[in-house]
C-alpha positions in Angstrom: 57.1 50.9 85.3 55.7 49.6 81.8 52.2 48.9 79.7 51.4 46.9 76.9 50.2 48.1 74.9 47.0 47.1 72.7 48.7 46.3 69.5 51.5 44.6 71.9 54.0 47.5 72.4 55.7 48.0 76.1 56.0 51.4 76.3 56.9 53.6 79.6 53.8 54.2 81.6 52.6 57.7 81.9 50.5 59.0 84.4 49.9 62.5 82.8 47.8 59.9 79.8 44.8 58.7 82.6 44.8 61.9 84.3 44.2 64.1 80.2 41.8 60.9 79.3 39.7 61.9 82.9 39.7 65.4 82.3 38.6 64.7 78.6 35.1 62.5 79.7 34.3 65.0 81.9 35.0 67.8 80.1 31.9 66.6 78.3 29.5 67.0 81.1 31.2 69.7 83.2 33.5 73.1 83.1 36.1 72.1 85.2 37.5 74.7 87.3 41.2 74.4 89.9 39.3 72.5 92.2 37.8 70.0 90.5 40.6 69.4 88.2 42.5 68.5 91.8 39.8 66.4 92.8 40.3 64.4 89.4 44.0 64.6 89.8 43.5 62.2 92.9 41.7 59.8 90.9 44.5 59.0 89.4 46.7 59.4 91.8 44.8 56.5 93.4 45.3 54.7 90.2 48.4 54.5 90.3 48.8 53.2 93.5 46.1 49.9 92.8 48.1 50.0 90.1 51.3 50.0 91.7 49.8 47.4 94.4 48.6 45.4 92.2 52.3 44.4 91.1 51.9 42.7 87.8 55.2 42.7 86.3 53.6 44.8 83.2 50.0 45.5 83.3 48.0 46.5 79.8 45.9 48.8 79.1 42.9 47.3 79.1 44.1 47.0 82.7 44.8 50.1 84.1 41.5 51.7 82.0 39.2 49.3 84.1 41.1 51.3 87.4 40.3 54.3 85.6 36.6 53.4 85.8 36.3 51.6 88.3 38.0 54.9 90.5 35.7 57.1 89.2 32.7 55.1 89.8 34.3 54.7 93.7 34.1 58.5 93.5 30.4 59.7 92.8 31.8 60.3 89.2 29.7 58.8 87.7 28.3 60.6 84.8 32.1 60.9 83.9 32.3 57.3 84.4 29.8 56.6 81.4 31.5 59.7 79.1 34.9 57.9 80.0 34.0 54.3 79.3 31.6 54.9 76.0 34.4 56.7 74.7 36.8 53.9 74.9 33.9 51.3 73.8 33.3 54.1 71.1 37.0 53.4 70.0 37.0 49.3 70.6 34.5 50.0 67.7 36.4 52.1 66.0 39.8 49.5 65.8 37.4 46.2 64.6 35.9 48.0 61.5 32.2 48.2 63.3 32.6 52.5 63.4 30.0 53.0 60.3 27.8 51.1 61.8 27.2 51.3 65.6 27.3 54.1 68.6 28.2 53.6 72.0 25.6 55.9 74.2 25.9 55.2 77.7 23.1 55.8 80.6 24.2 54.2 84.4 20.9 54.7 87.2 21.8 53.6 90.7 20.1 51.4 92.2 18.2 51.8 95.6 
């Protein structure tokens, strides 16, 4: 499967990049043991399944990231999702030249 990057470049899909991004977000708030890493690997596998089931010829990076966010939230990893989304938004600001004036800080609260 191939995906389209933000700059329009088409590259081979690499599920390990999703896993590594999830791990980076998780490491900002947790100490990761093997069990937790395996749980996060399952989140990655579900994202891959979601992509296959979507049957999109060439998904975009934004689509993949949205699937990751949804899977993290569905799995109850709210804090990891916060950090994953905040990083993604901060990178968007950097790409658009706003990182010297704006910083992203997120905090989700569960509604009753």
